[in-house]
C-alpha positions as CSV (number, residue, x, y, z in Angstrom):
1,M,305.5,-47.4,77.1
2,Q,302.1,-46.4,75.6
3,K,300.6,-45.9,79.1
4,L,303.6,-43.9,80.3
5,I,303.2,-41.5,77.3
6,S,299.4,-41.3,77.9
7,L,300.1,-40.5,81.6
8,T,302.2,-37.6,80.7
9,I,299.5,-36.3,78.3
10,L,296.9,-36.7,81.0
11,F,298.8,-34.7,83.6
12,C,299.4,-31.9,81.0
13,F,295.7,-31.9,80.2
14,A,294.6,-32.0,83.8
15,A,296.9,-29.0,84.7
16,V,295.1,-26.9,82.1
17,F,291.5,-28.3,82.4
18,G,291.6,-28.3,86.2
19,Q,292.0,-24.5,86.5
20,D,289.3,-22.8,88.4
21,N,289.8,-19.4,86.8
22,E,286.8,-19.1,84.4
23,E,288.4,-16.2,82.6
24,N,291.6,-18.1,81.9
25,S,289.7,-21.3,80.9
26,L,287.7,-19.4,78.2
27,D,290.6,-17.6,76.6
28,V,290.0,-17.6,72.8
29,G,293.5,-18.7,72.0
30,N,293.7,-21.5,74.4
31,P,293.5,-24.9,72.6
32,F,292.7,-26.7,75.8
33,K,289.8,-24.5,76.8
34,P,286.9,-26.6,78.0
35,D,284.0,-26.6,75.6
36,K,280.4,-27.5,76.2
37,V,281.2,-31.2,75.8
38,D,284.1,-31.0,78.4
39,K,281.8,-29.2,80.8
40,A,279.0,-31.8,80.3
41,I,281.4,-34.6,81.0
42,E,282.7,-32.8,84.1
43,R,279.1,-32.5,85.4
44,G,278.6,-36.2,84.7
45,I,281.8,-37.2,86.6
46,G,280.6,-35.0,89.5
47,F,277.3,-37.0,89.6
48,L,279.2,-40.3,89.6
49,M,281.4,-39.1,92.5
50,K,278.4,-38.3,94.6
51,K,277.1,-41.9,94.0
52,Q,280.1,-43.5,95.6
53,R,279.4,-45.5,98.8
54,G,281.7,-45.7,101.7
55,D,283.0,-49.0,100.6
56,G,284.0,-47.6,97.2
57,A,281.2,-49.0,95.1
58,I,279.5,-46.6,92.7
59,L,275.8,-47.3,91.9
60,D,272.3,-46.2,92.4
61,R,270.4,-49.4,91.6
62,G,271.9,-52.9,91.5
63,H,275.0,-54.8,90.1
64,D,277.4,-53.0,92.4
65,T,280.6,-54.5,90.9
66,T,279.6,-54.0,87.3
67,M,278.4,-50.4,87.8
68,T,281.6,-49.6,89.6
69,A,283.6,-51.0,86.8
70,L,281.6,-49.0,84.2
71,S,282.2,-45.8,86.3
72,L,286.0,-46.5,86.4
73,M,286.0,-47.0,82.6
74,A,284.1,-43.6,82.2
75,M,286.5,-41.9,84.5
76,A,289.6,-43.3,82.8
77,A,288.2,-42.6,79.3
78,V,288.3,-38.9,79.9
79,G,291.8,-38.7,81.4
80,N,291.5,-39.7,85.1
81,Q,293.7,-42.3,86.7
82,P,293.8,-43.8,90.2
83,I,297.3,-42.5,90.8
84,N,296.2,-38.8,90.3
85,P,296.5,-36.8,93.5
86,D,293.1,-35.3,93.5
87,D,289.5,-36.2,94.5
88,K,288.9,-38.1,91.2
89,G,292.0,-40.1,91.7
90,R,291.0,-40.9,95.3
91,M,287.6,-41.9,94.1
92,M,289.0,-44.3,91.5
93,R,291.4,-45.9,94.0
94,K,288.5,-46.6,96.4
95,A,286.4,-47.9,93.5
96,L,289.2,-50.1,92.2
97,D,289.8,-51.5,95.7
98,F,286.1,-52.4,95.9
99,V,286.3,-54.4,92.6
100,L,289.5,-56.1,93.7
101,Q,288.0,-57.4,96.9
102,E,288.4,-61.2,97.1
103,D,284.7,-61.8,97.5
104,R,283.8,-60.1,94.2
105,Q,285.2,-63.0,92.1
106,D,284.5,-66.7,92.8
107,E,286.9,-69.5,92.8
108,N,286.5,-70.1,89.1
109,G,287.4,-66.5,88.3
110,Y,283.7,-65.4,87.7
111,F,282.7,-61.9,88.5
112,G,279.0,-62.4,87.4
113,K,277.8,-64.3,90.5
114,K,278.3,-61.9,93.4
115,D,276.4,-58.9,92.0
116,N,274.2,-61.0,89.6
117,G,275.7,-59.2,86.6
118,R,276.1,-62.6,84.9
119,M,278.4,-62.8,81.8
120,Y,277.5,-59.2,80.9
121,G,279.0,-58.0,84.2
122,H,281.9,-60.4,83.9
123,G,282.9,-59.0,80.5
124,I,282.6,-55.4,81.6
125,I,284.6,-55.9,84.8
126,T,287.3,-57.9,82.9
127,L,287.6,-55.2,80.2
128,M,288.0,-52.5,82.9
129,L,290.7,-54.5,84.7
130,S,292.7,-55.2,81.6
131,E,292.6,-51.5,80.7
132,M,293.7,-50.7,84.3
133,L,296.8,-52.9,84.1
134,G,299.8,-50.8,85.0
135,M,297.6,-48.1,86.6
136,G,297.8,-49.4,90.2
137,M,299.2,-47.3,93.0
138,D,302.2,-49.7,93.5
139,D,303.6,-53.0,92.3
140,E,301.5,-55.0,94.7
141,G,298.3,-53.3,93.4
142,D,299.4,-54.0,89.8
143,R,300.0,-57.6,90.6
144,L,296.5,-58.0,92.1
145,I,294.9,-56.4,89.1
146,L,296.8,-58.8,86.9
147,K,295.9,-61.8,89.0
148,R,292.2,-61.0,89.0
149,C,292.3,-60.2,85.2
150,E,294.1,-63.5,84.3
151,S,291.6,-65.5,86.3
152,A,288.7,-63.7,84.6
153,I,290.1,-64.2,81.1
154,G,290.5,-67.9,81.9
155,L,286.8,-68.1,82.6
156,I,285.9,-66.3,79.4
157,L,288.0,-68.8,77.4
158,R,286.5,-71.8,79.1
159,S,283.0,-70.5,78.6
160,Q,283.7,-70.0,74.9
161,A,284.8,-73.7,74.6
162,V,281.4,-75.0,75.9
163,P,279.9,-77.0,73.1
164,K,277.4,-75.0,71.0
165,S,275.6,-75.4,67.7
166,T,277.6,-74.3,64.6
167,S,275.7,-70.9,64.3
168,H,276.5,-70.1,68.0
169,Q,280.1,-71.4,68.1
170,G,282.6,-68.8,69.2
171,G,280.1,-66.7,71.2
172,W,278.9,-66.3,74.8
173,R,275.6,-65.8,76.5
174,Y,274.2,-65.2,80.1
175,S,276.1,-67.8,82.1
176,P,279.6,-69.4,81.7
177,D,278.0,-72.8,80.8
178,S,275.5,-71.4,78.2
179,R,275.2,-73.5,75.1
180,D,274.0,-70.7,72.9
181,A,275.2,-67.1,72.3
182,D,274.0,-63.6,71.6
183,L,275.9,-60.6,70.2
184,S,275.4,-58.3,73.1
185,V,277.1,-60.6,75.7
186,T,279.7,-61.8,73.1
187,I,280.9,-58.2,72.4
188,W,281.9,-57.6,76.1
189,Q,283.9,-60.9,76.2
190,L,285.5,-60.2,72.9
191,M,286.5,-56.6,73.9
192,A,288.0,-58.0,77.2
193,L,290.0,-60.6,75.3
194,R,291.3,-58.1,72.8
195,S,292.2,-55.6,75.5
196,A,294.0,-58.4,77.5
197,K,295.9,-59.5,74.5
198,N,296.9,-55.9,73.8
199,A,298.2,-55.7,77.4
200,G,300.4,-58.8,76.9
201,L,298.2,-61.5,78.6
202,K,298.0,-65.0,77.1
203,V,295.0,-65.0,74.8
204,P,294.9,-67.5,71.9
205,S,294.4,-65.8,68.6
206,S,292.0,-68.6,67.7
207,A,289.6,-67.5,70.5
208,I,289.4,-64.0,68.9
209,E,289.0,-65.4,65.4
210,E,286.2,-67.7,66.6
211,A,284.4,-64.8,68.1
212,I,284.8,-62.8,64.9
213,G,283.3,-65.7,63.1
214,Y,280.3,-65.5,65.4
215,L,279.9,-61.8,64.6
216,R,280.1,-62.5,60.8
217,R,277.3,-65.1,61.2
218,S,275.2,-62.4,63.0
219,Y,275.4,-60.1,60.0
220,W,272.1,-59.9,58.2
221,S,273.0,-61.1,54.7
222,S,273.7,-64.2,52.7
223,L,277.3,-64.7,51.8
224,D,278.9,-65.2,48.4
225,E,281.4,-67.9,47.5
226,R,284.2,-65.9,49.1
227,G,282.4,-65.6,52.3
228,E,281.5,-61.9,51.8
229,P,278.1,-60.5,52.3
230,L,275.8,-60.1,49.3
231,R,273.9,-57.3,51.1
232,K,276.5,-54.5,51.0
233,V,274.7,-52.2,53.4
234,S,273.4,-54.1,56.4
235,G,273.9,-54.6,60.1
236,F,274.4,-57.1,62.9
237,A,271.5,-58.9,64.6
238,Y,271.2,-60.0,68.2
239,Q,271.5,-63.6,67.1
240,P,272.3,-65.3,63.8
241,G,269.3,-65.2,61.5
242,G,267.8,-62.1,63.0
243,H,267.4,-58.6,61.7
244,P,269.8,-55.8,62.6
245,D,269.0,-53.0,65.0
246,Y,270.8,-49.9,66.1
247,A,272.4,-51.1,69.2
248,T,273.7,-54.5,68.0
249,T,274.9,-53.1,64.7
250,A,276.9,-50.4,66.5
251,A,278.3,-53.0,68.9
252,G,279.4,-55.3,66.1
253,L,281.0,-52.4,64.2
254,L,283.2,-51.4,67.2
255,A,284.1,-54.9,68.1
256,M,285.3,-55.9,64.7
257,Q,287.4,-52.9,64.3
258,V,288.9,-53.4,67.8
259,C,290.0,-56.8,66.5
260,G,291.7,-55.2,63.4
261,Q,288.9,-55.8,60.9
262,Y,289.0,-52.2,59.7
263,E,288.4,-52.9,56.0
264,S,286.1,-55.9,56.3
265,P,283.0,-55.7,54.1
266,F,281.0,-56.4,57.3
267,V,282.5,-53.2,58.9
268,K,281.9,-51.1,55.8
269,G,278.3,-52.4,55.5
270,A,277.5,-51.8,59.2
271,A,279.0,-48.3,59.2
272,D,277.0,-47.3,56.1
273,W,273.8,-48.9,57.6
274,L,274.3,-46.7,60.7
275,L,274.5,-43.6,58.5
276,E,271.0,-44.5,57.4
277,N,269.8,-45.6,60.8
278,E,271.2,-42.8,63.1
279,P,270.6,-42.6,66.9
280,Q,267.3,-41.4,68.1
281,K,266.3,-40.9,71.8
282,Q,263.3,-43.3,71.5
283,K,265.4,-46.2,70.1
284,K,265.5,-49.3,72.2
285,F,268.7,-49.4,74.3
286,F,269.6,-45.9,73.2
287,F,272.5,-45.3,75.7
288,Y,274.0,-48.7,75.2
289,G,273.8,-48.4,71.5
290,T,275.1,-44.8,71.4
291,Y,278.2,-45.7,73.3
292,Y,279.1,-48.3,70.7
293,Y,277.9,-46.0,67.8
294,A,280.1,-43.1,68.9
295,Q,283.2,-45.3,69.4
296,G,282.6,-47.5,66.4
297,M,282.0,-44.7,63.9
298,Y,285.1,-42.9,65.3
299,Q,287.1,-45.9,64.5
300,R,285.7,-45.9,60.9
301,G,286.9,-42.3,60.5
302,E,286.2,-39.6,58.0
303,E,282.5,-38.9,57.2
304,H,281.3,-41.6,59.6
305,S,283.3,-40.2,62.5
306,T,282.3,-36.5,61.9
307,T,278.6,-37.3,61.3
308,A,278.4,-39.5,64.4
309,R,280.2,-37.1,66.8
310,E,278.0,-34.2,65.8
311,K,274.9,-36.3,66.2
312,V,275.9,-37.8,69.5
313,E,277.0,-34.5,71.1
314,S,273.8,-32.8,69.9
315,L,271.6,-35.5,71.4
316,L,273.4,-36.1,74.6
317,L,274.0,-32.5,75.6
318,G,270.3,-31.8,75.3
319,M,269.4,-34.8,77.5
320,Q,271.7,-34.1,80.5
321,K,269.8,-33.4,83.7
322,G,270.6,-30.6,86.1
323,S,272.3,-33.1,88.5
324,G,274.8,-33.9,85.7
325,S,273.3,-37.3,85.1
326,W,271.6,-38.9,82.2
327,Q,268.5,-41.0,82.5
328,G,267.4,-43.8,80.2
329,S,263.9,-44.6,79.2
330,G,261.9,-47.7,78.5
331,S,263.9,-50.9,79.2
332,E,267.0,-48.8,80.2
333,A,265.2,-46.8,82.9
334,G,265.5,-49.7,85.3
335,H,269.2,-49.8,85.2
336,G,269.5,-46.4,86.9
337,E,271.3,-43.1,86.2
338,V,274.8,-44.4,87.0
339,Y,274.4,-46.8,84.0
340,S,273.1,-44.2,81.6
341,T,275.6,-41.6,82.8
342,T,278.6,-43.9,82.3
343,M,277.4,-44.8,78.8
344,A,276.9,-41.1,77.9
345,I,280.4,-40.2,79.1
346,L,281.9,-43.1,77.2
347,A,280.1,-42.0,74.1
348,L,281.3,-38.4,74.5
349,A,284.8,-39.5,75.3
350,V,285.7,-40.0,71.6
351,K,287.3,-36.6,71.6
352,Y,289.9,-37.8,74.1
353,H,290.6,-41.5,73.1
354,Y,292.9,-42.1,76.1
355,L,292.1,-45.8,76.8
356,P,294.1,-48.1,74.6
357,I,291.0,-50.2,73.6
358,Y,289.4,-47.1,72.0
359,Q,292.4,-45.9,70.1
360,R,292.6,-46.4,66.3
């Protein structure tokens, strides 16, 4: 029912936003008039459309399945669906067909082998598929999305169950058989599990609780006798025992709230830490962190949401290239412009909140 309601809203929005008449689109009294953020997103979507190959994949560097999945997430997050009878809908159908090809996923349900995206890619693709459930062109397409998604979720659950040390228990790392964990890989698997559970797939609550436990152990603070952090304002580290940084703290903030931990002291502490450690272009993994920052602070609401949205829009609008793309620097530069552009669109998409996983 939620997706049917969202679909109606999307078509109403598209009918207004899709008008070519510049004069009409800028009418002062029109609540749907495209602002500078809408226009930047449209240019970004246009860039992604130009990067689609004949086989449906969307990329400019490597990891074709993973980058295609991120592009689909970005498209859907701002109101597009595969069923839409326009160029964007056709683009999404081709892209989804590419991801659903049988050779993209191995016999164990793993998406990370074919395009070498490892568990990062597997979590991203699984999250995209669970968000696309019910958005296929027909019943057969929906059944195939469900089949691929169920198989992928099964692999995530088996990977979590691989024996690990106490501090790493509940998390994931680079390969399905890893015996340690890190927060970055763990977040994608946890988001996929939460999304799948929201969509009605069989996901044990214990799996999500164990993953939340790993996040708590990654928070930079000793705990009191109640298991609450002594350091009231702090953040999440890449691995337990480490120091927090911008990207991992933002990721932990979003993931815990997606799992319903809205009033957790870990959430409050991380949100306040991010007010003191705001996004800056030179930060490591800027685009990756800013996607999580924008969505996580939106979930927190009030001052955190307002401050974050203003900061993100100001930064990203000034960084967009003439082609409509965004380009990362440092370690992110090697991932290509499709990666940075999808992350930027997902960060700016807080004004829409169409995808269920990003709704409060």
